[in-house]
C-alpha positions in Angstrom: -8.5 5.8 -11.2 -9.7 2.4 -12.2 -9.4 -0.4 -9.4 -6.6 -2.1 -11.3 -4.6 1.2 -10.8 -5.6 1.8 -7.6 -4.7 -1.4 -5.9 -0.8 -1.2 -6.4 -0.7 2.2 -4.9 -2.7 1.3 -1.8 -0.7 -1.8 -1.7 2.6 0.0 -1.8 1.4 2.5 1.0 0.5 -0.6 3.2 3.9 -2.1 2.7 5.2 1.1 3.6 3.4 1.3 6.7 4.3 -2.0 7.7 7.8 -1.7 7.2 7.8 1.5 9.3 5.9 -0.4 12.2 8.5 -3.3 12.1 11.2 -0.8 12.0 9.9 0.9 15.1 9.4 -2.3 16.9 13.0 -3.6 16.4 14.7 0.1 16.4 15.8 -0.4 12.7 16.1 3.2 11.4 17.0 1.8 8.0 13.8 0.2 7.9 11.8 2.8 9.0 13.3 5.1 6.1 12.5 2.7 3.8 9.0 2.2 5.0 8.6 6.1 4.5 10.0 5.8 1.0 7.5 3.1 0.1 4.5 4.9 1.4 5.5 8.0 -0.2 6.0 6.2 -3.5 2.6 4.7 -3.2 0.9 8.2 -2.4 2.6 9.6 -5.5 1.4 6.8 -7.8 -2.1 7.4 -6.5 -1.9 11.4 -7.0 -0.5 10.4 -10.5 -3.5 8.1 -11.3 -6.0 10.6 -9.8 -4.6 13.4 -12.1 -5.2 11.2 -15.1 -8.9 10.8 -13.8 -9.4 14.6 -13.7 -7.7 15.1 -17.3 -10.4 13.1 -19.0 
């Protein structure tokens, strides 16, 4: 995975973690759930890009 492909995946994971933390701090269950979803999407993107590397 090139750096240009890795950055969006890591950023999405970071946004998800931040949203979870904000949700926990405010007691907002919806924000926590959205944070989990964003973090999972980032991990999925990272896995997809890593799989491309293995295939080459």
